[in-house]
C-alpha positions as a Markdown table, in Angstrom:
| # | Residue | x | y | z |
|---|---|---|---|---|
| 1 | Met | 0.0 | 0.0 | 0.0 |
| 2 | Pro | 1.4 | 3.4 | -1.0 |
| 3 | Thr | 2.5 | 5.7 | 1.8 |
| 4 | Val | 1.2 | 9.2 | 2.2 |
| 5 | Ser | 4.5 | 10.7 | 1.0 |
| 6 | Ala | 4.3 | 8.6 | -2.2 |
| 7 | Val | 0.7 | 9.8 | -2.9 |
| 8 | Leu | 1.7 | 13.4 | -2.3 |
| 9 | Glu | 4.7 | 13.0 | -4.6 |
| 10 | Asn | 2.5 | 11.7 | -7.3 |
| 11 | Ala | 0.0 | 14.5 | -6.8 |
| 12 | Ala | 2.8 | 17.0 | -7.1 |
| 13 | Leu | 4.1 | 15.5 | -10.3 |
| 14 | Ile | 0.6 | 15.5 | -11.8 |
| 15 | Thr | 0.2 | 19.1 | -10.8 |
| 16 | Ala | 3.5 | 20.1 | -12.3 |
| 17 | Ala | 2.7 | 18.3 | -15.6 |
| 18 | Gly | -0.6 | 20.0 | -15.8 |
| 19 | Thr | 1.0 | 23.4 | -15.2 |
| 20 | Ala | 3.6 | 22.8 | -17.9 |
| 21 | Trp | 0.9 | 21.8 | -20.4 |
| 22 | Tyr | -1.1 | 24.9 | -19.6 |
| 23 | Ala | 2.0 | 27.1 | -20.1 |
| 24 | Val | 2.7 | 25.4 | -23.4 |
| 25 | Ala | -0.9 | 26.0 | -24.6 |
| 26 | Val | -0.8 | 29.7 | -23.6 |
| 27 | Thr | 2.6 | 30.1 | -25.3 |
| 28 | Ile | 1.4 | 28.6 | -28.5 |
| 29 | Ala | -1.8 | 30.6 | -28.5 |
| 30 | Ala | 0.2 | 33.8 | -27.9 |
| 31 | Ala | 2.6 | 33.1 | -30.7 |
| 32 | Thr | -0.2 | 32.3 | -33.0 |
| 33 | Ala | -2.0 | 35.6 | -32.0 |
| 34 | Val | 1.2 | 37.5 | -33.0 |
| 35 | Ala | 2.5 | 35.6 | -36.0 |
| 36 | Ala | -0.6 | 34.1 | -37.8 |
| 37 | Pro | -0.7 | 35.1 | -41.5 |
| 38 | Ser | -4.4 | 36.0 | -41.6 |
| 39 | Pro | -6.3 | 38.5 | -39.5 |
| 40 | Gly | -9.0 | 35.8 | -38.8 |
| 41 | Arg | -6.5 | 33.4 | -37.3 |
| 42 | Arg | -4.9 | 36.1 | -35.2 |
| 43 | Arg | -8.4 | 37.1 | -33.9 |
| 44 | Asp | -9.2 | 33.5 | -33.1 |
| 45 | Ala | -5.9 | 33.1 | -31.3 |
| 46 | Arg | -6.7 | 36.2 | -29.2 |
| 47 | Glu | -10.1 | 34.7 | -28.3 |
| 48 | Val | -8.4 | 31.5 | -27.2 |
| 49 | Leu | -6.0 | 33.5 | -25.0 |
| 50 | Lys | -9.0 | 35.3 | -23.4 |
| 51 | Val | -10.4 | 31.9 | -22.5 |
| 52 | Leu | -7.1 | 30.5 | -21.2 |
| 53 | Val | -6.0 | 33.6 | -19.3 |
| 54 | Arg | -9.3 | 34.6 | -17.8 |
| 55 | Arg | -9.2 | 37.4 | -15.2 |
| 56 | Asn | -11.7 | 38.0 | -12.5 |
| 57 | Pro | -13.2 | 41.5 | -12.3 |
| 58 | Arg | -12.0 | 43.4 | -9.3 |
């Protein structure tokens, strides 16, 4: 049976992997928003960024 430290270690690894994938997705969307050849694609990439990097109103 896994110990608590092993479970926490696995949870930390899963969290780190999810964070890395999120960072990759945001980076790709940002690069597309800047470098896409057509205005429609740039607009779509900006909309994706709005969804990925949602800010709460203060």
